[in-house]
FIDREN-333150 format. One line per field, with one value per residue (C-alpha): residue number from 1; residue in three letters; z, y, x. Coordinates in Angstrom, 1 decimal. Each point is the difference from the previous one (the first is absolute). Layout:
N
num = NUM; ... $
residu = ala; ... $
up = Z; ... $
north = Y; ... $
east = X; ... $
% end
This chain:
269
num = 1; 2; 3; 4; 5; 6; 7; 8; 9; 10; 11; 12; 13; 14; 15; 16; 17; 18; 19; 20; 21; 22; 23; 24; 25; 26; 27; 28; 29; 30; 31; 32; 33; 34; 35; 36; 37; 38; 39; 40; 41; 42; 43; 44; 45; 46; 47; 48; 49; 50; 51; 52; 53; 54; 55; 56; 57; 58; 59; 60; 61; 62; 63; 64; 65; 66; 67; 68; 69; 70; 71; 72; 73; 74; 75; 76; 77; 78; 79; 80; 81; 82; 83; 84; 85; 86; 87; 88; 89; 90; 91; 92; 93; 94; 95; 96; 97; 98; 99; 100; 101; 102; 103; 104; 105; 106; 107; 108; 109; 110; 111; 112; 113; 114; 115; 116; 117; 118; 119; 120; 121; 122; 123; 124; 125; 126; 127; 128; 129; 130; 131; 132; 133; 134; 135; 136; 137; 138; 139; 140; 141; 142; 143; 144; 145; 146; 147; 148; 149; 150; 151; 152; 153; 154; 155; 156; 157; 158; 159; 160; 161; 162; 163; 164; 165; 166; 167; 168; 169; 170; 171; 172; 173; 174; 175; 176; 177; 178; 179; 180; 181; 182; 183; 184; 185; 186; 187; 188; 189; 190; 191; 192; 193; 194; 195; 196; 197; 198; 199; 200; 201; 202; 203; 204; 205; 206; 207; 208; 209; 210; 211; 212; 213; 214; 215; 216; 217; 218; 219; 220; 221; 222; 223; 224; 225; 226; 227; 228; 229; 230; 231; 232; 233; 234; 235; 236; 237; 238; 239; 240; 241; 242; 243; 244; 245; 246; 247; 248; 249; 250; 251; 252; 253; 254; 255; 256; 257; 258; 259; 260; 261; 262; 263; 264; 265; 266; 267; 268; 269 $
residu = met; ser; asn; phe; ile; gln; ile; pro; asn; asp; ile; thr; thr; lys; leu; thr; lys; arg; ser; lys; tyr; lys; thr; ala; tyr; leu; tyr; met; tyr; ile; arg; asn; gln; ile; asn; lys; asp; arg; asp; thr; ile; asn; ala; lys; glu; lys; thr; lys; leu; lys; tyr; gly; glu; ala; leu; asn; leu; asp; glu; lys; thr; ile; tyr; thr; tyr; ile; lys; asp; leu; asn; asp; val; gly; leu; ile; ser; gly; ile; gly; lys; asp; trp; gly; ile; asp; his; arg; tyr; asn; val; tyr; his; phe; pro; glu; ile; asn; gly; asp; asn; phe; ile; val; leu; pro; ser; leu; ile; asp; asp; thr; asn; leu; thr; ile; glu; glu; lys; gly; val; met; leu; phe; ile; lys; ala; asn; cys; tyr; asn; gly; ala; asn; his; phe; his; phe; lys; ser; met; ala; glu; leu; lys; ala; arg; ile; gly; val; gly; lys; asn; ser; thr; val; ile; lys; asp; leu; glu; ser; lys; gly; tyr; val; arg; ile; ile; asp; lys; ala; ile; ile; ile; thr; asn; asp; ala; phe; pro; leu; tyr; leu; asn; gly; lys; pro; glu; asn; tyr; ile; phe; arg; leu; ile; tyr; asn; tyr; cys; leu; tyr; lys; gly; val; val; pro; pro; ile; lys; glu; glu; arg; ala; leu; phe; tyr; leu; lys; thr; lys; tyr; pro; asp; gly; his; thr; ser; leu; lys; asp; asp; leu; leu; cys; lys; cys; lys; asn; leu; pro; asn; glu; ile; ser; leu; asn; tyr; phe; cys; met; ala; leu; leu; asn; met; met; pro; glu; lys; arg; thr; asn; leu; asp; phe; asp; phe; thr; met $
up = -10.9; 2.2; 3.0; 2.3; 3.7; 1.4; 3.0; 2.0; 0.4; 3.7; 0.7; 0.9; 2.8; 1.2; 0.3; 2.4; 2.0; -0.7; -1.9; -2.3; -3.2; 0.5; 1.0; -3.2; -2.0; 1.6; -0.8; -3.7; 0.0; 1.4; -2.4; -2.9; 0.8; -1.0; -3.4; -1.2; -3.1; 0.4; -2.0; 2.9; 3.8; 1.6; 3.4; 2.8; -2.0; 2.1; -0.4; 1.8; 1.2; 2.1; 3.0; -0.6; -3.8; -1.0; 2.1; 1.1; 3.6; 3.0; 0.5; 3.0; -1.9; -3.1; 2.3; 1.6; -3.5; -1.0; 3.2; -0.7; -3.4; 1.6; 2.8; -2.5; -2.4; -2.9; 0.5; 1.1; 1.3; 0.4; -0.1; 0.1; -2.5; -0.2; -2.8; -0.4; 2.6; 1.6; 0.9; -2.1; 0.7; -2.0; -0.4; -0.8; -1.5; 0.3; -3.2; -0.8; -0.6; 0.5; -1.8; -1.0; -2.4; -1.9; 0.1; -2.0; 1.5; -1.4; 3.1; 2.1; -2.2; -0.2; 1.6; -0.1; 2.8; 3.6; 1.4; 2.0; -3.2; -1.8; 2.8; -0.2; -3.8; 0.9; 2.4; -2.6; -2.6; 2.5; 0.2; -3.7; -1.9; -1.4; -3.3; 0.3; 1.5; 1.8; 2.6; 1.2; 3.4; 1.6; 1.6; 0.5; 3.5; -1.1; -2.6; 2.6; 2.3; -2.7; -0.6; 3.6; -0.1; 2.7; -0.5; -0.2; -2.4; -3.3; -1.6; -2.4; -1.2; -0.2; -2.2; -2.2; -0.4; -1.0; -2.7; 1.6; 0.6; -1.2; 1.8; -2.3; 1.3; 3.4; -1.5; 0.4; -3.0; -0.2; -3.0; 0.5; -2.4; 2.9; 0.4; -3.4; -0.8; -1.4; -0.6; -3.4; -3.4; -0.6; -2.2; 2.7; 2.4; -2.5; -0.8; 3.8; 0.5; -3.0; 1.1; 3.6; -1.2; -2.2; 2.9; 1.9; -2.9; 0.0; 3.7; 0.8; 2.5; -2.0; 0.0; 1.9; -2.0; -1.4; -1.9; -1.9; -1.3; -1.0; -1.8; -2.2; -0.6; -1.0; -2.8; -1.7; 1.1; 0.0; 0.3; 1.6; -2.4; -1.2; -1.1; 3.6; 0.8; -3.1; 0.9; 3.6; -1.3; -2.5; 1.8; 3.6; 0.0; 3.0; 2.8; 2.9; 3.5; 0.9; -2.5; -0.6; -2.7; -1.1; -1.0; -2.4; -1.4; -0.9; -1.4; -1.9; -1.2; -0.7; -1.2; -3.7; -0.9; 0.1; -2.1; 1.5; 1.0; 0.3; 3.6; 1.0; 3.4; 1.5; 3.1; -0.1; 2.8 $
north = 3.4; 2.9; -0.2; -2.7; -0.5; -1.2; -2.3; -1.3; -3.8; 0.3; 1.2; -3.6; 0.0; 3.5; -0.4; -2.8; 1.0; -1.5; 3.2; -0.4; -0.5; 3.0; 2.0; -1.2; 1.1; 3.4; 0.4; -0.8; 2.4; 2.9; -0.7; 0.1; 3.6; 1.1; -1.7; 2.3; 1.9; -1.4; -2.6; -1.3; -0.2; 2.4; -0.6; 2.3; 1.2; 1.3; -0.5; 0.9; -2.4; 0.7; -2.4; -2.8; 0.4; -3.1; -2.7; 1.6; -0.6; 2.3; 2.5; -1.8; -3.3; 1.7; 1.9; -3.3; -1.5; 3.1; 0.0; -3.7; 1.0; 2.8; -2.2; -2.5; 2.6; -0.4; 3.6; 2.2; 3.0; 1.4; 3.7; 2.0; 2.3; 1.7; -0.1; 2.3; -1.7; -2.8; -1.1; -2.2; -2.2; 0.4; -3.2; -0.4; -3.2; -1.3; -1.0; -3.7; -1.5; -3.7; -2.6; 1.3; -0.6; 2.0; -0.1; 2.0; 2.2; -2.3; -2.2; 2.9; 0.5; -3.7; -0.6; -3.8; -0.1; 1.1; 2.3; -2.9; -2.2; 2.8; 0.1; -3.7; 0.4; 2.4; -2.5; -2.8; 2.2; 1.0; -3.7; -0.6; -0.6; 3.1; 1.0; -2.7; -0.4; -3.3; -1.9; -3.6; -1.4; -3.4; -0.2; 2.0; 0.6; 1.5; 2.1; 1.5; 0.6; 1.9; 2.4; 0.2; -1.4; -2.3; -3.8; 0.0; 3.0; -0.5; 3.2; -1.9; -2.2; 3.0; 1.8; -3.1; -0.3; 3.7; -0.6; 2.2; -2.9; -3.5; -2.9; -2.4; -2.7; 1.7; 3.5; 2.9; 2.3; 3.4; 0.3; 3.5; 2.8; 2.4; -1.7; 0.5; -1.9; 3.1; 3.7; 0.5; -1.5; -1.4; -3.1; -2.2; 1.0; -0.8; -3.4; -0.9; 1.0; -2.0; -3.1; 0.6; 0.0; -2.9; -2.1; 1.0; -1.0; -3.4; -0.4; 0.2; 2.2; 2.7; 0.4; 2.8; 2.8; -0.7; 2.8; -2.1; -2.3; 3.0; 1.5; -3.1; -0.1; 3.7; -0.8; -2.1; 2.1; 3.6; 1.6; -2.9; -0.2; -2.7; -2.3; -0.8; -0.9; -2.2; -1.7; -0.7; -1.7; -2.1; -0.8; 0.0; -2.0; -2.2; 1.8; -1.8; 0.7; 1.7; 2.6; 2.8; 2.5; -2.1; -2.7; 2.6; 0.9; -3.6; -0.5; 3.2; 0.6; -3.6; -2.0; -0.4; 1.8; -2.2; 0.3; 2.8; -0.6; 2.8; 0.1; 2.3; 1.1; 3.1; -0.4; 3.5; 2.4 $
east = 8.9; 0.8; -2.3; 1.3; 0.6; 3.3; -0.1; 3.1; 0.2; 0.8; -3.5; -0.7; 2.6; -0.6; -3.8; -0.7; -3.1; -3.5; -0.9; 3.0; -2.0; -2.2; 3.1; 1.8; -3.0; 0.0; 3.7; -0.7; -3.0; 2.1; 2.9; -2.4; -0.8; 3.5; -0.4; -2.7; 1.2; 3.6; 1.9; 2.1; 0.0; 2.4; 1.5; -1.0; -3.0; -2.9; -3.6; -3.3; -2.6; -3.0; -0.3; -2.3; -0.3; 1.9; -1.7; -3.3; 1.0; 0.0; 2.8; 1.5; 0.4; 1.5; 2.4; 1.1; 0.8; 2.0; 1.9; 0.9; 1.4; 1.9; 1.4; 1.5; 1.4; -2.4; -1.0; 2.9; -2.0; -3.5; -0.8; -3.1; -1.7; -3.4; -2.5; -3.0; -2.1; 2.1; 3.5; 2.2; 2.9; 3.2; 2.0; 3.7; 1.3; 3.6; 1.7; -0.5; 3.5; -0.6; -2.1; -3.4; -2.9; -2.5; -3.8; -2.5; -2.7; -2.6; 0.5; -1.3; -3.0; -0.9; -3.4; 0.2; 2.6; -0.3; 2.7; 1.4; 0.2; 1.8; 2.6; 0.4; 0.7; 2.8; 1.5; -0.2; 1.7; 2.8; 0.9; 0.1; 3.3; 1.6; -1.6; -2.7; -3.5; 0.4; 2.0; 0.1; -0.9; 0.4; -3.4; -3.2; 1.0; 3.3; -1.8; -2.3; 2.9; 2.0; -2.8; -1.0; -3.6; -1.4; 0.0; -3.8; -0.2; -1.8; 1.3; 2.3; -2.9; -2.2; 2.6; 0.3; -3.8; -0.1; 2.7; 2.7; 2.5; 0.5; 1.7; 1.9; 2.4; 0.6; 0.5; -2.3; -0.3; -1.5; -2.2; -1.4; 1.0; 0.6; 3.4; 1.8; 3.1; 1.6; -0.5; 1.6; -0.4; 3.4; -0.1; 1.5; -2.8; -2.6; 1.7; 0.0; -3.6; -1.1; 1.9; -1.3; -3.6; 0.5; 1.1; -3.1; -2.1; 1.7; -0.5; 3.8; 1.8; 1.7; 3.7; 1.9; 1.6; 3.5; 1.6; 2.5; -2.8; -2.1; 3.0; 0.2; -3.8; 0.1; 2.4; -2.7; -2.9; 1.4; -3.4; -1.8; -2.9; -2.5; 2.8; 0.9; -3.6; -0.2; 3.3; -1.1; -3.2; 1.9; 3.3; -1.0; -3.2; 0.9; 1.8; 1.8; -1.2; 3.2; 1.1; 2.5; 0.6; 2.9; -2.5; -1.7; 3.4; 0.6; -3.5; -0.3; 3.5; 1.3; -3.0; -0.9; -3.3; -3.0; -3.2; -2.0; -3.6; -2.5; -1.3; -2.8; 1.4; 1.5; 2.1; 1.4; -1.0 $
% end
């Protein structure tokens, strides 16, 4: 992968107005412009965007959203430039030094979600554990409060019915491919994704990422190929409700091999 968008986690605390989800989407949309024909996102890059192009809204509303981004430091400066027949804005982005996540441009192109729902997805991801696509909550009221939706909002249920999130044992899990767990093909990343997806297949909340456990798993599965999938199906048939990568270390590295059974199922993604 080379074309991705970097989003700071503190977007959820910096954007607090009622328009926060559309503003977050606009931020993602503008940042995506600097990815075109580039492998990485460079700080203080500048890009051009005609007013109104992103959200199909009037110029005044778009200007308000951009001003909000500028006021909270998500955009560090706005300049002007001229095209052949219209004026452009030139945006400058500060370097992202704190916690952040990546999202693929496919979220922008997704026609199954509204702009507001896409913004909500960004807020959900910003709350996820580092390196994972889920987080736990104590109650539905707390979940809605963490992502900033109203207590009577149905957006979480709507996203679940559309297949973009799942709720398992008071954990919300992003299941959409626009939020990859990694950007490179290192064996430990493949191992983590395979285990992550296997847990979802089993209806269990996936573990968080633990580098030490992945190191041990990589010793047995140095290139993370089919043998890991086979071992999961044979040695981890029944998973506990609360699980960690250490559980898989014990199950996959210390248990005696069992008789393998051919199962016609593919839980890889």
